[in-house]
N, C-alpha and C positions, 0 to 999 in steps of 0.2 A: 697495882698489877692490873693487867687487862688492857691498858692503853699503851700505845707505842711512844717511846721516848724520842726526842729529836735525833739521837745518835742511831736509833733503829731505822729511821727514815733515811738517814745519810748512807748507811750500809746498804739498804734496799736500792737507793738511787745508783750507787756505785756498781752493784751487781747487775742492774738493768743496763747501764751504759756498757759494761764489759760484755754482757751477753749479746746485745743487739748492735753495739757500735754507735758512735756519736753521729755518723752520717745518716744512718737509717732511722734514728729517732724522730727528727723533724718531718721526714716523709710519712712516717707512721702517724704522727699527730695530725698532719695535714689531711691525710686520707680519712682518719677518724672524724675530723671536723666536717668534711664533706658528707660523710655517711650520716652523721647526726642531722645535718641540714636537710638532706633528702628525706630522712625518716620523719622529721618534724613537718615538712611540707606535705608528705603523704598523710600524716595523721590529721592535719588541718583540713585537707581535702576530703577525707572520709567523714570528718565531723560536719563539714558544710553540706555534704551530700545527704547525711542523715537528717539535718535540720530542714533542708529544702524538700525532702520527700514528704508527702502528706501521710498522715497516719493511716494504717490499713484498716478499712472499715468494710463491712459486708455490703455489697451493692443492693440497692432497693429494687432494681430491675434485674431480670435474669441476664446472664452473660450472653453476649452476641457470639455467634459461631465465628471461628477464625476465618480470615479471608483466604480464598483459594489462591494457591501459589501461581505466579505467572510463569507460563512455559518459556523455556530458554531455547533459542534457535542455535543449533550447532552448525558449524561450517566445516566442510572437508577441504583440507589443503592438499592439492595435487603436487607431486614431486615432478620436477622437470627432467630429472635423470632417470633413465630406464634401468631397472634391475639393481638399483642401489640398495643394499641391505645393511651397510655399515652405519652404526650410530655415531653421531658427531656431537661433541659438547656444544652447548649454546654459547 
């Protein structure tokens, strides 16, 4: 008891095929494989980032103040049409 017999697996496979259909099962397996590949690559990337980061240590010198932000110049765009108040999509 406790383990599935081969005929249990057969019944389970038939139920899955009947529920989802034979056409949708390969598509589902393909998308599951793509998702697993993406997940693996993201995990590897996170692990490599953690290895490349130096360990956090307290600095021997006091922290330097943050650099002052650079001001941004804004430009006003003049409309060529007079009295036009209707908004148009971009």
